[in-house]
ZADOTI-579932 format. One record per residue: residue number from 1; residue in one letter; y, z, x of N, C-alpha, C in turn. Coordinates in Angstrom, 3 decimals, decimal comma, always signed. Each point is the difference from the previous one (the first is absolute). Layout:
REM residues N
seq / type / ny / nz / nx / cay / caz / cax / cy / cz / cx
NUM / A / Y / Z / X / Y / Z / X / Y / Z / X .
...
REM end
This chain:
REM residues 157
seq / type / ny / nz / nx / cay / caz / cax / cy / cz / cx
1 / M / +96,951 / +80,727 / +95,295 / +1,212 / +0,087 / +0,793 / +1,159 / -0,720 / -0,693 .
2 / K / -0,277 / -1,180 / -0,564 / +1,057 / -0,751 / -0,670 / +0,530 / +0,775 / -1,203 .
3 / L / -0,883 / +0,624 / -0,763 / +0,429 / +0,791 / -1,143 / +0,853 / +1,179 / +0,458 .
4 / Y / -0,391 / +0,635 / +1,099 / +0,777 / +1,107 / +0,558 / +1,417 / -0,454 / +0,327 .
5 / L / +0,141 / -1,169 / +0,633 / +1,321 / -0,518 / +0,352 / +0,821 / -0,323 / -1,244 .
6 / K / -0,645 / -0,525 / -1,041 / +0,697 / -0,296 / -1,254 / +0,510 / +1,288 / -0,650 .
7 / I / -0,817 / +1,026 / +0,007 / +0,408 / +1,282 / -0,584 / +1,151 / +0,600 / +0,807 .
8 / K / -0,115 / -0,048 / +1,309 / +1,049 / +0,524 / +0,875 / +1,316 / -0,733 / -0,249 .
9 / R / -0,076 / -1,319 / -0,123 / +1,209 / -0,796 / -0,244 / +0,578 / +0,314 / -1,375 .
10 / A / -0,840 / +0,181 / -0,997 / +0,479 / +0,314 / -1,352 / +0,741 / +1,333 / -0,021 .
11 / I / -0,507 / +0,970 / +0,729 / +0,663 / +1,311 / +0,052 / +1,347 / -0,117 / +0,714 .
12 / R / +0,023 / -0,744 / +1,122 / +1,272 / -0,197 / +0,720 / +1,020 / -0,701 / -0,886 .
13 / F / -0,472 / -0,918 / -0,845 / +0,866 / -0,760 / -0,903 / +0,878 / +0,940 / -0,831 .
14 / L / -0,557 / +1,139 / -0,379 / +0,732 / +0,954 / -0,832 / +1,134 / +0,695 / +0,743 .
15 / F / -0,067 / +0,031 / +1,324 / +0,953 / +0,782 / +0,785 / +0,966 / -0,843 / +0,825 .
16 / Y / -0,077 / -1,310 / -0,121 / +0,923 / -0,848 / +0,750 / +1,434 / +0,249 / -0,455 .
17 / K / +0,914 / -0,095 / +0,961 / +1,424 / +0,144 / -0,282 / +0,696 / -1,262 / +0,475 .
18 / H / +1,278 / -0,062 / -0,207 / +0,761 / -1,141 / +0,493 / -0,078 / -0,033 / +1,522 .
19 / L / +0,102 / -1,190 / +0,553 / -0,093 / -0,157 / +1,448 / +1,164 / +0,677 / +0,702 .
20 / P / -0,297 / +0,744 / +1,062 / +1,101 / +0,564 / +0,785 / +0,789 / -1,125 / +0,685 .
21 / V / +1,206 / +0,301 / +0,395 / +0,894 / -0,997 / +0,592 / -0,636 / -0,672 / +1,207 .
22 / E / -0,674 / +0,750 / +0,847 / -0,598 / -0,606 / +1,199 / -1,069 / -1,036 / -0,363 .
23 / D / -0,732 / +0,240 / -1,089 / -0,978 / -0,998 / -0,457 / +0,697 / -1,209 / -0,617 .
24 / Q / +1,092 / +0,232 / -0,709 / +0,763 / -1,115 / -0,559 / +0,524 / -0,901 / +1,118 .
25 / I / +0,467 / +0,596 / +1,075 / +0,492 / -0,775 / +1,142 / -1,139 / -0,788 / +0,630 .
26 / K / -1,147 / +0,642 / +0,138 / -1,180 / -0,669 / +0,559 / -0,376 / -1,230 / -0,837 .
27 / V / +0,040 / +0,152 / -1,311 / -0,321 / -1,108 / -0,904 / +1,016 / -1,128 / +0,171 .
28 / M / +1,277 / +0,357 / +0,041 / +1,050 / -1,024 / +0,131 / -0,114 / -0,749 / +1,323 .
29 / Q / -0,371 / +0,698 / +1,059 / -0,150 / -0,665 / +1,293 / -1,204 / -0,929 / +0,010 .
30 / Q / -1,076 / +0,399 / -0,650 / -1,203 / -0,831 / -0,017 / +0,148 / -1,181 / -0,948 .
31 / L / +0,544 / +0,246 / -1,173 / +0,149 / -1,055 / -1,006 / +1,425 / -0,538 / +0,068 .
32 / N / +0,328 / -0,629 / +1,074 / +1,381 / -0,457 / +0,200 / +0,269 / -1,304 / -0,740 .
33 / D / -0,388 / -0,027 / -1,256 / +0,176 / -1,153 / -0,876 / +0,349 / +0,552 / -1,382 .
34 / D / +1,096 / -0,492 / -0,576 / +0,467 / +0,538 / -1,290 / -1,050 / -0,106 / -1,091 .
35 / N / -0,742 / -1,099 / -0,034 / -1,011 / -0,172 / -1,047 / -1,160 / +0,970 / +0,171 .
36 / L / -0,439 / +0,205 / +1,237 / -1,073 / +0,975 / +0,232 / +0,470 / +1,407 / -0,356 .
37 / L / +1,228 / +0,321 / +0,375 / +0,539 / +1,327 / -0,338 / +0,096 / +0,174 / -1,511 .
38 / R / +0,434 / -1,026 / -0,700 / +0,100 / +0,069 / -1,457 / -1,390 / +0,253 / -0,604 .
39 / L / -0,994 / -0,718 / +0,487 / -1,358 / +0,191 / -0,515 / -0,510 / +1,415 / +0,306 .
40 / F / +0,267 / +0,467 / +1,210 / -0,445 / +1,347 / +0,375 / +0,624 / +1,050 / -0,922 .
41 / W / +1,309 / -0,112 / -0,253 / +0,679 / +1,015 / -0,808 / -0,320 / -0,116 / -1,484 .
42 / Q / -0,682 / -1,064 / -0,405 / -0,471 / -0,095 / -1,386 / -1,291 / +0,785 / -0,208 .
43 / L / -0,645 / +0,370 / +1,088 / -1,210 / +0,826 / -0,115 / +0,361 / +1,366 / -0,578 .
44 / S / -0,975 / +0,646 / -0,603 / +0,224 / +1,367 / -0,468 / +0,214 / +0,907 / +1,217 .
45 / M / +0,598 / +1,130 / -0,235 / +0,238 / +0,962 / +1,072 / -1,313 / +0,317 / +0,731 .
46 / Q / -1,068 / +0,166 / -0,753 / -1,288 / +0,343 / +0,595 / -0,536 / -1,142 / +0,857 .
47 / D / +0,132 / -1,225 / -0,479 / -0,502 / -1,144 / +0,763 / +0,828 / -0,237 / +1,259 .
48 / R / +1,304 / +0,251 / -0,075 / +0,836 / -0,108 / +1,207 / -0,447 / +1,027 / +1,033 .
49 / H / -0,197 / +1,222 / -0,451 / -0,427 / +1,066 / +0,905 / -1,354 / -0,336 / +0,622 .
50 / H / -0,920 / -0,458 / -0,832 / -1,330 / -0,391 / +0,486 / +0,109 / -1,121 / +1,039 .
51 / S / +0,853 / -0,984 / -0,260 / +0,148 / -1,121 / +0,932 / +0,519 / +0,455 / +1,353 .
52 / V / +0,916 / +0,954 / +0,003 / +0,492 / +0,540 / +1,278 / -1,124 / +0,757 / +0,710 .
53 / E / -0,822 / +0,713 / -0,745 / -1,154 / +0,669 / +0,610 / -0,950 / -1,026 / +0,627 .
54 / V / -0,245 / -1,095 / -0,714 / -0,869 / -1,058 / +0,533 / +0,618 / -0,575 / +1,268 .
55 / L / +1,308 / -0,224 / -0,005 / +0,680 / -0,496 / +1,203 / -0,210 / +0,953 / +1,166 .
56 / E / +0,196 / +1,278 / -0,225 / -0,150 / +0,979 / +1,089 / -1,431 / +0,033 / +0,539 .
57 / R / -0,982 / -0,042 / -0,899 / -1,393 / -0,012 / +0,460 / -0,320 / -1,309 / +0,719 .
58 / T / +0,572 / -1,101 / -0,477 / -0,223 / -1,302 / +0,637 / +0,602 / -0,014 / +1,403 .
59 / I / +1,193 / +0,542 / +0,150 / +0,635 / +0,088 / +1,321 / -0,887 / +0,819 / +0,936 .
60 / D / -0,466 / +1,136 / -0,490 / -0,870 / +0,851 / +0,836 / -1,258 / -0,740 / +0,431 .
61 / M / -0,636 / -0,692 / -0,930 / -1,235 / -0,724 / +0,332 / +0,245 / -1,220 / +0,873 .
62 / S / +1,163 / -0,606 / -0,150 / +0,287 / -1,250 / +0,709 / +0,112 / +0,179 / +1,497 .
63 / F / +0,301 / +1,191 / +0,398 / +0,166 / +0,207 / +1,437 / -1,239 / +0,607 / +0,641 .
64 / D / -1,088 / -0,051 / -0,733 / -1,313 / +0,318 / +0,547 / -0,535 / -1,313 / +0,566 .
65 / N / +0,084 / -0,185 / +1,296 / -0,296 / -1,282 / +0,641 / -1,388 / -0,545 / -0,315 .
66 / E / -0,928 / +0,848 / -0,350 / -1,352 / -0,462 / -0,290 / -0,096 / -0,660 / -1,374 .
67 / S / +0,975 / +0,216 / -0,854 / -0,070 / -0,493 / -1,373 / +0,531 / -1,409 / -0,183 .
68 / L / +0,883 / -0,451 / +0,870 / +0,688 / -1,264 / -0,240 / -0,311 / -1,047 / +1,053 .
69 / T / -0,056 / -1,228 / -0,456 / -0,105 / -1,123 / +0,923 / +1,406 / -0,354 / +0,469 .
70 / I / +0,096 / -0,838 / +1,019 / +1,310 / -0,423 / +0,502 / +0,786 / -0,707 / -1,089 .
71 / K / -0,666 / -0,844 / -0,767 / +0,673 / -0,722 / -1,089 / +0,580 / +0,986 / -1,004 .
72 / E / -0,736 / +1,033 / -0,320 / +0,482 / +0,987 / -0,964 / +1,169 / +0,804 / +0,563 .
73 / L / -0,045 / +0,297 / +1,271 / +1,128 / +0,689 / +0,616 / +1,283 / -0,816 / -0,126 .
74 / E / -0,126 / -1,317 / +0,079 / +1,162 / -0,874 / -0,112 / +0,575 / -0,018 / -1,410 .
75 / S / -0,797 / +0,317 / -0,991 / +0,490 / -0,073 / -1,371 / +0,233 / +1,382 / -0,619 .
76 / L / +0,270 / +0,991 / +0,833 / +0,213 / +1,357 / -0,518 / +1,165 / +0,081 / -0,974 .
77 / N / +1,065 / -0,731 / +0,257 / +1,151 / +0,062 / -0,897 / -0,400 / -0,417 / -1,413 .
78 / N / -0,767 / -1,081 / -0,116 / -0,472 / -0,428 / -1,323 / -0,931 / +1,037 / -0,611 .
79 / L / -0,833 / +0,607 / +0,825 / -0,913 / +1,033 / -0,490 / +0,778 / +1,197 / -0,534 .
80 / F / +1,039 / +0,405 / +0,712 / +0,801 / +1,135 / -0,460 / +0,727 / -0,343 / -1,303 .
81 / T / +0,483 / -1,233 / -0,100 / +0,623 / -0,442 / -1,252 / -1,024 / +0,021 / -1,127 .
82 / L / -1,179 / -0,509 / +0,268 / -1,066 / -0,013 / -1,003 / -0,353 / +1,420 / -0,450 .
83 / S / +0,043 / +0,937 / +0,910 / -0,275 / +1,394 / -0,355 / +0,962 / +0,499 / -1,068 .
84 / L / +1,244 / -0,431 / +0,095 / +1,009 / +0,446 / -0,961 / -0,043 / -0,767 / -1,317 .
85 / I / -0,451 / -1,241 / +0,023 / +0,063 / -0,813 / -1,227 / -1,356 / -0,230 / -0,644 .
86 / H / -1,054 / +0,605 / +0,515 / -1,340 / -0,306 / -0,505 / -0,187 / +0,336 / -1,483 .
87 / D / +0,818 / +0,869 / -0,546 / -0,139 / +0,400 / -1,411 / +1,112 / -0,533 / -0,900 .
88 / I / +0,764 / -0,987 / +0,456 / +1,138 / -0,453 / -0,820 / -0,426 / -0,567 / -1,348 .
89 / G / -1,223 / -0,426 / -0,123 / -0,487 / -0,494 / -1,287 / -0,062 / +1,082 / -1,058 .
90 / K / +0,046 / +1,262 / +0,409 / +0,000 / +1,108 / -0,959 / +1,360 / +0,168 / -0,660 .
91 / S / +1,021 / -0,635 / +0,561 / +1,354 / +0,186 / -0,527 / +0,247 / -0,770 / -1,296 .
92 / I / -0,932 / -0,840 / -0,402 / +0,233 / -0,815 / -1,200 / -0,255 / +0,768 / -1,294 .
93 / S / -0,569 / +1,193 / +0,100 / -0,232 / +0,826 / -1,182 / -0,110 / +1,459 / +0,438 .
94 / H / +0,159 / +0,899 / -0,940 / -0,155 / +1,424 / +0,302 / -1,467 / +0,387 / -0,183 .
95 / F / -0,558 / +0,611 / +1,030 / -1,388 / +0,454 / -0,061 / -0,025 / +1,485 / +0,344 .
96 / S / -0,320 / +0,832 / -0,956 / -0,068 / +1,442 / +0,267 / -1,194 / +0,290 / +0,902 .
97 / W / +0,005 / +1,171 / +0,601 / -1,083 / +0,336 / +0,934 / -1,337 / +0,099 / -0,719 .
98 / I / -0,009 / +0,517 / -1,219 / -1,268 / +0,124 / -0,731 / -0,506 / -1,386 / -0,414 .
99 / F / +0,913 / -0,900 / -0,373 / -0,380 / -1,367 / -0,340 / -0,612 / -0,690 / +1,217 .
100 / R / +0,584 / +0,215 / +1,157 / -0,516 / -0,605 / +1,231 / -1,432 / +0,472 / +0,275 .
101 / I / -0,217 / +1,277 / -0,146 / -1,335 / +0,555 / +0,241 / -0,994 / -0,583 / -1,007 .
102 / F / +0,364 / +0,017 / -1,275 / -0,897 / -0,526 / -1,027 / -0,278 / -1,480 / +0,199 .
103 / S / +0,992 / -0,743 / +0,453 / -0,202 / -1,428 / +0,259 / -0,959 / -0,217 / +1,161 .
104 / E / +0,203 / +0,748 / +1,075 / -0,870 / -0,161 / +1,166 / -1,428 / +0,439 / -0,286 .
105 / L / -0,163 / +0,976 / -0,881 / -1,341 / +0,457 / -0,375 / -0,594 / -0,827 / -1,135 .
106 / K / +0,746 / -1,014 / -0,465 / -0,424 / -0,911 / -1,084 / -0,152 / +0,718 / -1,332 .
107 / I / +0,669 / +1,130 / -0,163 / +0,017 / +0,694 / -1,291 / +0,923 / -0,745 / -0,957 .
108 / V / +1,095 / -0,520 / +0,544 / +0,926 / -0,836 / -0,754 / -0,193 / -1,429 / +0,480 .
109 / N / -0,169 / -0,906 / -0,951 / -0,190 / -1,405 / +0,360 / +0,758 / -0,861 / -1,011 .
110 / N / +1,283 / -0,204 / +0,267 / +0,821 / -0,831 / -0,873 / +0,911 / -0,864 / +0,881 .
111 / D / +0,911 / -0,738 / -0,637 / +0,880 / -0,892 / +0,768 / +0,854 / +0,767 / +1,004 .
112 / K / +0,535 / +1,123 / -0,421 / +0,844 / +0,790 / +0,913 / -0,829 / +0,529 / +1,168 .
113 / S / -1,216 / +0,391 / -0,265 / -0,896 / +0,477 / +1,052 / -0,279 / -1,111 / +1,006 .
114 / R / -0,262 / -1,192 / -0,504 / -0,243 / -1,134 / +0,903 / +1,258 / -0,339 / +0,795 .
115 / L / +1,164 / +0,148 / -0,619 / +1,268 / -0,216 / +0,692 / +0,126 / +0,974 / +1,179 .
116 / Y / -0,357 / +1,250 / -0,247 / +0,030 / +0,999 / +1,075 / -1,029 / -0,329 / +1,087 .
117 / L / -1,222 / -0,288 / -0,397 / -1,053 / -0,264 / +0,983 / +0,255 / -1,276 / +0,805 .
118 / D / +0,748 / -0,920 / -0,566 / +0,342 / -1,255 / +0,701 / +1,380 / +0,072 / +0,647 .
119 / H / +0,482 / +1,186 / +0,311 / +1,371 / +0,137 / +0,495 / +0,240 / -0,748 / +1,310 .
120 / E / -1,018 / -0,185 / +0,811 / +0,206 / -0,732 / +1,255 / +0,277 / -1,480 / -0,272 .
121 / I / -0,703 / -0,564 / -0,961 / +0,250 / -1,403 / -0,385 / +1,376 / -0,111 / -0,657 .
122 / N / +0,332 / +0,955 / -0,852 / +1,318 / +0,010 / -0,640 / +1,114 / +0,157 / +1,033 .
123 / G / -0,283 / +0,706 / +1,083 / +0,973 / +0,151 / +1,073 / +0,352 / -1,332 / +0,631 .
124 / L / -0,994 / -0,859 / +0,158 / +0,257 / -1,339 / +0,539 / +0,945 / -0,764 / -0,918 .
125 / T / -0,208 / +0,098 / -1,286 / +0,881 / -0,655 / -0,968 / +1,429 / +0,522 / +0,147 .
126 / E / +0,143 / +1,302 / +0,172 / +1,328 / +0,592 / +0,176 / +0,660 / -0,504 / +1,288 .
127 / L / -0,763 / -0,081 / +1,084 / +0,550 / -0,515 / +1,257 / +0,507 / -1,427 / -0,178 .
128 / E / -0,788 / -0,808 / -0,674 / +0,383 / -1,398 / -0,221 / +1,207 / -0,096 / -0,932 .
129 / K / +0,023 / +0,831 / -1,023 / +1,098 / -0,004 / -0,966 / +1,330 / +0,350 / +0,679 .
130 / Y / -0,040 / +0,904 / +0,953 / +1,213 / +0,430 / +0,688 / +0,278 / -0,811 / +1,267 .
131 / S / -0,710 / -1,080 / +0,184 / +0,211 / -0,904 / +1,143 / +0,017 / +0,734 / +1,335 .
132 / V / -0,985 / +0,853 / +0,186 / -0,141 / +0,724 / +1,260 / -0,408 / -0,991 / +1,093 .
133 / N / +0,341 / +0,304 / +1,225 / -0,331 / -0,811 / +1,168 / -1,455 / -0,470 / -0,071 .
134 / D / -0,219 / -1,290 / +0,222 / -1,333 / -0,588 / -0,122 / -0,999 / +0,613 / +0,984 .
135 / D / +0,460 / +0,416 / +1,177 / -0,906 / +0,648 / +0,959 / -0,597 / +1,273 / -0,595 .
136 / I / +0,833 / +0,764 / -0,688 / -0,473 / +1,238 / -0,630 / -0,970 / -0,329 / -1,128 .
137 / I / +0,315 / -1,019 / -0,792 / -0,889 / -0,400 / -1,104 / -1,355 / -0,431 / +0,551 .
138 / Q / -0,008 / -0,808 / +1,040 / -1,264 / -0,462 / +0,589 / -0,780 / +1,167 / +0,591 .
139 / Y / +0,687 / +0,916 / +0,660 / -0,662 / +1,184 / +0,573 / -0,605 / +0,852 / -1,113 .
140 / Y / +0,756 / +0,187 / -1,077 / -0,481 / +0,755 / -1,166 / -1,267 / -0,632 / -0,548 .
141 / K / +0,033 / -1,329 / -0,198 / -1,170 / -0,711 / -0,526 / -1,213 / +0,197 / +0,906 .
142 / K / +0,206 / -0,251 / +1,277 / -1,121 / +0,022 / +0,946 / -0,522 / +1,415 / +0,236 .
143 / E / +0,910 / +0,912 / +0,324 / -0,440 / +1,328 / +0,436 / -0,282 / +0,974 / -1,138 .
144 / L / +0,674 / -0,149 / -1,116 / -0,237 / +0,942 / -1,095 / -0,950 / -0,571 / -1,039 .
145 / L / +0,247 / -1,221 / -0,429 / -0,828 / -0,566 / -1,070 / -1,331 / -0,538 / +0,509 .
146 / Q / +0,001 / -0,702 / +1,117 / -1,237 / -0,616 / +0,479 / -0,823 / +0,942 / +0,872 .
147 / N / +0,650 / +0,688 / +0,917 / -0,746 / +0,803 / +0,982 / +0,014 / +1,493 / -0,270 .
148 / K / +0,885 / +0,460 / -0,880 / +0,232 / +1,444 / -0,174 / +0,056 / +0,633 / +1,390 .
149 / H / +1,093 / -0,271 / +0,659 / +0,208 / +0,356 / +1,409 / -0,717 / +1,307 / +0,344 .
150 / F / -0,735 / -0,006 / +1,079 / -0,854 / +1,145 / +0,314 / +0,797 / +1,267 / +0,253 .
151 / I / +1,206 / -0,103 / +0,493 / +0,794 / +1,217 / +0,196 / +0,500 / +0,519 / -1,351 .
152 / L / +0,499 / -0,894 / -0,851 / +0,452 / +0,456 / -1,317 / -1,158 / +0,582 / -0,798 .
153 / D / -1,172 / -0,559 / +0,190 / -1,171 / +0,533 / -0,689 / -0,256 / +1,453 / +0,400 .
154 / K / +0,365 / +0,341 / +1,228 / -0,204 / +1,372 / +0,493 / +1,191 / +0,906 / -0,245 .
155 / T / +1,175 / -0,563 / -0,288 / +1,201 / +0,836 / -0,137 / +0,506 / +0,104 / -1,443 .
156 / D / -0,528 / -0,794 / -0,902 / +0,472 / -0,014 / -1,383 / -0,818 / +0,982 / -0,839 .
157 / Y / +0,311 / +1,265 / +0,144 / -0,654 / +1,038 / -0,798 / +0,999 / +1,070 / -0,380 .
REM end
């Protein structure tokens, strides 16, 4: 199943276009911080599009009352922000779709490949470098790096 999702995502990667205006507005409303917006717009067109897809799937899943605890319902805003910025570590270098596939399948194993595979850790460095709100940094650390938030785990494909 995981391989199927990777293949599906790789094919979609080839057909992504620039974000429509309504998605750009959605991003600006969610990331109402200049530094977060700057980091988001440094992503490749494909990664921006993917992040908006993750946000939409996360929103859909978040309102399934059986999936969330009360505490998680209270932190939906941070979760939605995390949905948009979860791949910001990919913005530090250009990674083609074929390189990404080869890296994930361990066909390519070099420094650039490790940089791609560690993009979530690199994202934390980017957040800190741009002096993003500490609440967002702590949420990123806890929910993405330590826990791999269960909703993002289900929506990041």
